[in-house]
N, C-alpha and C positions, 0 to 999 in steps of 0.2 A: 828350502826355507818353509817354516810351517805356515799354513794359511790362517787367516783370522779366526775361522770358525775352530780349526784345530786347536788354536792357542786358547780360545775360550773353554775347551773341554778338557785342556792337558792336565789341569791341576787336580780335578777330580779323578782323572784316569791314572795318575801317578798314585794317588792314595789307594785307589782300588787294586793296582798291581802290588803295592806295598804289603797290604794285608793278606793278599791272595797266596803271595809266595814270600813269607817273611824271611826265610833262611837265605834265599837268592839276594834279596834286597839288602839284608844285613851285611853280606859278603861284599857288596859294592864298596863299603866304607873302608874295608881292610885291604883292598887291592892297591898295589903301587899306581901312581897316576899314569904310568906308561901302559898299564893294562886296563885301567878303569875304563877309558873311552870306549874300547871295543865290547867290555862288558855291560856298559850302559846301553850301547846300541842292541845288543843281543836281549837284554832284559826288556827293552822298550819295544821289541819286534820290529825294529827299523823305522818306527813311527817318528818322523821329524819333530813334531810338536812335544811328544812325550820325551824324547832324547834332549831337547832344550830345557824342558822343565826338570828333568832329572839332574843335569848339570847344575842348574840353578839351586834346586833343592839341596843337593848334596853339599854344595859350597856353604849355604846358609846353616846346614845341620853341623857341619864341621865346626863352624864358629859357635853354634848352639851348645855343642858338647862341651866347649870351654867354659860356658856361662850359664848353662842350665836351660833347656829348651821348654820345660813343662809349662812355664809360665809365660812363654814368649807369644806375643800376639801374631795373628796372620792378617795381612791385608792383600786383597787380590790374590790369594794364594801363596803369598810370599811370607816366610818367617822374618820378623823384625827382631834381630837380635844384636845388631851392630850399633853402638852408640854414636859412630861417627858422624852419620847424618844429622842426628839431633844436636851433637856438640857444635856443629857449624852455624847453628842457628842462635845468635846472640839476642839480648833483649830488644825487641823490636819497638820503635816509637809508634804508639797507638792513640790517636786523638781522643781525648776525654778520659784518659787513664794514666796513672803513673805506675809503671812496671817496677816492682820492687826486686823480685829474685826468681830464678828458676826453681820449680819444686818437683819437676819430674818429666817423663815422656810416656806417652800412651801409643796406641796402636796406629793413630794417624798424625800425631804431632807432639809438640813440646808445650808443657804447661807452666805458666807463670802466675806467681802471685802478684796482684796489683791492687790499686785503690783507685775508685772513681773520683773524678774531679768534683769539687763543690758544686751543687749543695748536698749531694747524696753522700759522698765520701765512704762509700761501703766497700768492704773488702770483696774482691772478686777473683776469680780464676780466668785467665785467658789462655785458650789453647790456639797455637799457631800451627798450621798444617806443615808436615814434613816436606822438604824440598825434594825428596825422593819418591813421594807418593805418586802412583800412576794417575795420569791426567783425568781418567774416568772417575776414579775414586775421589779426587778432589771436587769434581763437579757434583758428584752425589753428596759429599760432605756439606756442601754449601746449601743445597736444596733441603737435605734432612735436618740440618740443624735449624733451619727457618721453621720446619714442621714441629720440631721439639720445643720451640718457643711457646707453643700452645699448651704445654704440659704444665699444670699447676698442682702438685701433689707434695705433701710434706716429706715423702720418702724418695723424691727425685730431686736432684740438684737442678735448680731453676735455670733457664737460659734467658739472659737479659738482653743480649746484643750480639750482632755479628757483622762482619765487614771485611775490607781488604787493606792491608798495610799499604804504605807508600811503595814498597819494593814489590807488591803484587801478591803477596801471601794472603790466603784466607785465614781468617781468625774468628773465634766465637768466645763470647764472655759469658760466664756462668757464675753461679753462686759459688762462693769458696767454702768448701766443706773441710772443717777441722775434725779429722776422726781418724780412727785406725781401721785396717782392714778387718773384715769380720772374724777372721780366724785368730788374729792377734787380740781383738777386743774380748772375744769369747773366752780365750784363755785368761785373760786378765780378770774377767768377771767370774772366774771360778771353774769354768769348763764343764758345767752341768748340762745334762740333757735338756732341762727346761729352758735354760737361757738359750740353747741352741735352737730349740722350736720356736721360742718367741722372736728371736732375731730373724730367722728365715721366714716365718710367718709375716713379718713386717715387709721383708723384701718380696715376697710372693704377692702381698697386697699392692705394693708399689708397681711391680711388674703387670699386674692386672690392670692398673690404671693406664699404663702406657700402652698396653695392648688394646685397650678399648678405645684409644685414640688412634688406633691404626699403625703403631710403631713396634717393630721387633728390636730388641737390644742387640742380640747376637754375640755378645761377649761378657755374659754374666760369669763372674769368677770372684774369688774373695777380694782381690785388689780393687774390683769395681763395686763393692759393697762396703761402704765405709760406715762405721758406727760412731756417732757422736755422744758424748757423755759430759753433763755437767751436774752440779750439785743439786739444781732444782728440778730435774726431770729424770725420767727413766732412760736408759740407752735406747737410741733411735738409729735406724738403718736409713742410709741415703744411697741411691744409685746413682754413679757418675760414669763418665766416659761413654758417650754415645757416638764415638767415631765409627763403630762398625754397624750402627743401626740403619735399618731400612723399613720400608712400608710393608704392611701385611698385604699378601696378594701374589698372584701368579706373576705380575710385571712389577719389577722394582722401580724406584724413582728415576733410575738412571737408564732404564730400559736395556741393562746388560743382561747377558745370560748369567745364571748363577755361578758364583766363584766362592772359593773357601775363604771365609772371613771369621775372625775370632781368635780363640786361644785352644789349641788342640786338647790340652788337658780336660777342658769342660765342654767339649763339643758333643752334640747328639750324634749317634750312629749315622741317621739320614744325612746330616751335614757333611760328615766325613766321607760317606760314599757317593753323594751326588751333589754336595755343596748347596742343597736346597734346605730351607728353614721354615718353620711356622711357629705359632705360640707354643706348641708342645716341645720345640727344640729349646726355648728358653726355660721351660718347666724342667726338661732333663738336666740343664746346667744348674738350676737351683737345687734339684734333687742331689747332684754331685757335691754341691757346697754343703748341704745338710749332712750328707754322709761324711764328709771330711771333718766337720765339726763333732759329730757323734763319735767317730772313729779316732780322731786325733791326728790323722794323716790322709793324704790322698789315697783312695782305695787302690790305685794301680801305679803309684809312684814309688820307685826304688832308686838306689844310687846307680843301679846297673841298667835302669829302664832306657830304652831307645824308642825312637818314633815308631818303628814297625810294630814292636811289641805293645806299645801304648795304644796305636790305632786298632791292632787286633783285639785287645782287651775291651776297648769302648764299643766296638762293633759287634763282638761275638760273645763276650763273656759277662755273666750275670755278677752283680756286686757281691762280694764275699759277706758272710753273716757279720752282724755288728757284734762288738765285744760283749760278754757276759756282765761285765761291770756296770752296764747300764740298768741292770736289775729287772724287775717284772714288767716294766714297760718296754723292754727290748723288743719283744715281737711286734708290738704296735708300730714302734719307730721303724723296724725293719720293713714292715708292710708299706708304711709311707714312703720310704726311701725307694723300695723296689717299684712301687707304682709310679713314682715320679721318674724313675730311671729305667723303665721298661725299655728293652731294645726295639720294641714295636710302638710306634707313636699312638696307634689307636688304642693300645691298653694303657696308656699314661693318663695322668689328671688332665682333662681337657683344657683347663685354664689354671693360671696362678691362684685364682681364688679358691678353687677346689683344693689345692695343696694347702693353702692357709687355713681353710676351714678344718681339714683333717688334723692339722697341727694344733689348732685351737681345741679340738676334741680331746686329743691325747693330754693336753695340758689340764683339761677339766675332768680327766679320767672317764670320758665317755667313749662308746664304741666308735672305732675310726671306719670311715667307709671303705676303705682299701682292704679291710679284712673281712672274712666270712662273717655271717651273722647267726652262727649256731648258738643254740640255748646256752651252752656251757660257757661261751665266750661272753655272752650278754650278762649271764650271772656274775661272772668274775668282775666285769667292769662295774656292775651295780654294787658289789662290794667295794671296789676300789674308790668309786665316787663317794663313799661314805667318810673316808676309807678306813679299812681295817689293818692292823700291823701284820696280820698273817692273812693274805687275801683269800684263802681257801675257806673261810669260815662257813660261807652258805654251803659250799660243797661239803664240808664236814657235817653240817646239819643233815644233809641228804643221807650220809653214812650212818648218822645216829639213828635216823628213822628206820633204816634197814636192820640195825642192830636191836632196836626196840622190838621189831617183829620177831628177831631171833630170841630175844629174851622171854617174850610171851610164850614161844613154843619150847623153851628150854627145859620145862618141867619134865618132859619125856626124854630127856638126853642124860648123859652121864654127868657127874659132878665136874669132872675135868673140863668137859665141853661148856658147861654152864660158867665155870670160873674164867674160861679163855674169853668167852662172849662178854662177860661182865667186865673183865680187865680191860678190853678194848673199848667198850662203852665208857668207862670211867676215864680212860686216857683222852678220848675224843671230846667228851663233855668238859673236862678240865681245860683242853686246849681252846674250845669255844669261849669259856667264861674268861680265860686270859685275854682273848681277842676282844670280847665286849667291853672290857675294861679300857682298851686302847681306842675304841672307836672315836673317830673325829667326824661326825656327821649327823645323820638323822637320829633323833632319840626314839622316834617311832619304830625304827628298824631294830634298835638295841631292845626295846621293850618287847617287840614281837617275838624276837629269838628267845629272850629269857622266859617269856611266858609259856612258849612252846616247850622248853626244857622243863620248866617247873611242873606243867601238866603231866610230865612223864616221869618226873624224878621219883615218885613213889614206886615205880616198877623194880629198879634195882635194889630200892630199900627193903621192899617186901620180900626179896630173895635172901637178903643177908642182914639187913639192918645194922651193918657195921658203922663204926664212928666215921669212917671215911665217907659213906654214903650220906650220913647226917650233915657232915661238913659241906657236901656238894650242894645239898638242898640249901643250906644257909647261904652259900655263895650265890645261888641263883636269886634268893630273895634280896640279897645285898645288891646285886645288879639291878633288880627292880627299884630298890630304894635309890640307887645312883641316878637312874632315869628321872625319878621323880624330883630328886634334888636339883638336877639339871633344868628341869622345867621351872623351877621356882615354886614347886608344891611342897614346902617344907614341912608342914604338919603331917602330910602323908608319908613323906620321906622319914620323918621321925618314927612314926608307927612301923614303917617296914624295917627300919634298922633295929628297932627294939625286937621285933619278931625274929630277925636274922641273929641277933645275939642269943635269944632264947633257944633258937634251933640248933646252935652249936653244941656238939658233945663236950663233956669234960676234957680238959687237955690231956690229963695223964702224962705219959712220956712222949706223946706226939708232938714234935716241934712244929709241924706244919699246921696242926690245929690251934696250938698256943699262938702262933704268929697270926692265923686267920682271926682268932678271937681279939687280939690286940689291934688288927686293922679295923675290924668292925666297931670296936670300942671308940677308936679315934674318929671314924666317921660319924658315930653317934653324937660325939662332942661337936663335931663341924655343924650339924644341924642346929644344936642349941646356940651355936655362935651366930649362925645365919639369923635365928629367931631373936637375936639380941638378948638371949637369956644367957649372959656372960658368966655370971656365978656359977651355973650348972655346967657351962662348957668348961671353965677353968677347973672344976672338981674332977671332971672326967679326964681332962688332959693331965692333971697331976696323977691321977690313977694309972693312966697309960705310961707315964713317966716312970713311975715307981716300978711297974712291970718291967720296963726296959733295963732299968737299973739292976733288977734282980736276975734278969738274963745274962747281963754282963758279969755279975757277981759269980754266976756259975762257970762263965767261960769269957774272960776278958778279951779274947781274940775273935769273938763271934762277929764276923763282918756284917751279917744282917742286923744283929742287935746294934753295932755301931751306927749303921746306916739309920736305923729308927732313932737312934739317940740324937743324930744331927737335925732330923726333921722335928723331933720333940723339942729340942731347944728353940727352934724356929717358931714353933707354935706358941711358946711361952713369951716371946718378944712383944707382941702387941698388948699383952695384959700388963707388962711392965710400962710400956708407953701410956696405957690407960690410966695407970697410977701416977703418970708424969715422972717416972723414974728412968730418965734418959740414960743415966750411967749404967744402971742395972741392964737395960736393953742393949746397950753397947757391949757390955761383959758377955751377955748371952750370945750376941752375934759373933764376938771374937771366938768364944768357945765353940760355936757352931761350925765356925770356918775352920778352926784347928782340926776338928773331928773330920770334916769333909775332906780336907787336904791330905790328912793321914790315910783315909780310905783310898783316895785316889793314887797314892803311892803304892798302895798294895794291890789293887785292882783298877786298871785303866780301861773303863768301858763307858758307853755313853750316860748310863744313869749316874755313875760316879762323877763325871764331867758336868752333868746337869746340877748335881748337888753342890759342886764347887761354885758354878755360876750363880746359883741362887744365893749362896752364902756371900758372894761378892756383891750381889745386888742389894742385899740387905745392908752391908756395910756402907754402900753408897748412900743408900736412902738415909741411914741413921747419921752419916757425915753431914748430910744436906741439912737434916733436921736440927743438927747442932750448930748450924750457921756456917758450915764450910763447904760451899758447893765446888770450890776449886779443888779441895781434896777429895770430894766425892766423885769428881770426874774421872779419877784414876780407877776406882773400882767400877764405875758404871761402865767404862769402855771395856774393861776386862770381862765384865759379865756379858755384855752384849756381843762381843767377839765370840765367846763360847756359845751363847745361844744361837747366833747366826750359823755357826758350824754344825750344831746339832740339828737345827731345823732344816738345813740345807741336805743333811744325810738322812733324816727320817721326818719329813714335813706332815706325816699323818699323825704324829703324837701331839694331841691337843694341848697338853700341859707344857710341852717344849714351846709352842707357839704362845701360849698365853703368858708365860713368863718372859718370853722374848719381848713382847709387847710391854710388859711392865717395866722391864729394864730400860727399854727405849724411852719410856715415858719419863722415868727418872734421869736419864741421860739428857733428854730435851729441856727438863726443867733447870738442870744445872747449867746447860749452855745458855738458856734464857737469862738466868741470874748472873752469869759471868759476862754477858754481853757478847758472846761469840757470834761471829757472822755465819756460823754453820747452823745456828738454831733453827732458822726458817725452814731450810731443806730437811733437816732431821725431824722437825715437828710434822711436816707434810708426809714425810716417809712412814712415821710410826702411825699416823691416823690411817693411811693406806692399808698398812698391815692389819691394824685392828678392824677395819671394814672387811678385808678379805677373810679374816678369822670368823667374823660374823656371817658372812655369806656362805661360808663352808659349815657353819653350825647354826642354821636359822632359827632352830627351836630352842636353843640353849640360853637361858636367861643370863647366865654369867657372861657370855659373849657379848650380848647386846649392852649389858651393863658397863663391861669393860670399855667397849668403844665409845659410849657416851661419857664415861668418866675420863678417858683420855682426852677428848675434845674439850671437855670442861676444864680440866686441870691446866692443858696448855694455853687455852685461850685466855684463862683468868690470869695465868702467870705472866703471859705477854703483856696483858694489858696493865698489870701491876707494874711491870718494868718500863711502861711508857712506850713499848715497841708497837706502834700502831700499824706498820706495814706487815709485821709478823702476825699480829692479831687478825688483821683482815685475810692474810693468806690462809691462816688455820680455818677461819670460819668459812672462807670460800671454798676450801677443799671439802670441808665437812658438808656443806650445802650441796656441793657436786655430787657427793656420794649419797646424800640423804637430804631431800628438799625439807626446808624448815618453815615453809609458809610465811616467808618474809620476816620471820622474828629477827630481831637485832641481836639477841643473845641466844646461845645455844641451850636449849631446854633439855634437861636430863632428868632421870628418875632420881629421887633423893636417896635411895639405898645404894650401897656399893662401897668397895674398899677405900681407904685413903689412898689417892693417887701417887703420893709421895713414897708409898711402901709397895713393895712387890705384891702382886695380887695372888 
């Protein structure tokens, strides 16, 4: 018979044997029962304690193979896979509570939904200990649940009460959490890497809180990280099931030697090898959960996976690379996961807060601590924080400087060499100019890069003076005008755009130059419109419209010209409204929508989908202006759905985000005017989006103007409808995001677009 000391060590010993000789361990399951007994004895080296544990473990695993063991919990080294013990526990009578139904079973007991007696009458969860739980574990459960009653954190299920049933069973009463496991919630929320980082960061912060109180969870897994969702708030993570919890330190609350507790699929290597845990073991489990969300499945789970190979993987194998679909942030995410899940505890994040901080950094496009701090990496993150659609812009600038030096020396080289260097230079500059047009961030960075290029643009021009070089120089001036326009320096922008137009070469037969001139002409009109010089703006827009029609006369199937036509029709709509000609505005919007939909049928790409979304947003706005908010809702929902998809795929495109906010504003106005109960949560959501857009573009006047106009439009609409609660919620959220010096009304700048129209 095994001694007590042997029995205490036996579970860890079995696990060590399993991964040290996986083939031999696996063969034990395939042997007939008549041969298995001797094989077990040989495998355990005749150790009585190990033999007993092996017999028990194999019996449990045979049951686990039928039900799936990866998510099965362990208590005192035993896999809990059989429901029979749980099923035998009926709804217990518990003083002060009315038990409603059984909702599930955990590693230490059965969970019921119940309601507290008056006057509280709050919904609670009651966990009753399993009747087959080892007595030592039951004693520890009672002590540790009392310890957890001191935990007070929004990310941790609150412990309210504990006691003993009339039958002598331990129970604990906790907050009833209505939510989905983090894996399911993440999938329902779109499955993006940003949502994964946000959810796991919340979980890590909650884990940090319980660690600070001296508690180890020891069973962090998706089923114990529930995500609650409601219309008035963002998804929130709550940690549940502290049945495996223990105190931090060398001596556990029960004074027992370490035993295997938790769920194998999410256990840290040191726990599997020695049954010992510390805060870094919980960090490892969090890292595996993060990896599962990013990867879409458990890193080491397959249909053929068995305990032996799983343990071997968790204790000896680094996690596989994350999928490439995660995009340019994949390497940062990979570094975070690998740091959290390092096989050596000393190389992991030391606390949950360190993990949470790195997750917050990657969400802000800041360098993560778990990666090296090389200059190249820091430059790339600087660009990403702005960010640029092609994140190599700054690196490309470095290559341009090298090529400039080559061009200076090119006079002594052959014409072929000079042409090759000039062609490469032109390609890189054109790429940077495209990137600068996409920048969602600091205008100072955009201006600096454009000035840098402009100072050197004369070098290739002096070598050839071709139309393409003049076009490139005009594009650089155009970029500087965009910066001035973004800052609200309209007079300066007007002068720069005039210079850009004058710098353009005659179009001739070059369609790229013709389109470039058209684009600059339209931007020239935009500045006049901003300066409220509407007659001049209208004349320029009409000139641009005639140019587009001429392009279509030459080639009616020209996709680019058709795209320009749809936007030209949109530019004419506000002038029809300014003349109080709503019918003409609606006709223009319908024509604009028809062109956009036709383009989408021919070319399905993000810009064409964006075009259709903008068309729907205008139709919604005009329907609302015509006194039909109910009819407007159909188009508003359609527009917002498209914008949401576009922004989720490409969050760095500032015009995607700006139009998303405008469409959301129109939708909220319609919801308010139709008395929808969804109006308040929708309004708070669009205000948060507008503020986030402003935070990402702090020196862009249009972003600040849009934010203030959104708050003004929604608060006034809610007040006009007599919705005091909604009005208060809107103002409260705006004040939370930006203090208003106690002003009762939200003060905004007088300039800005009409909030009922897409901005």
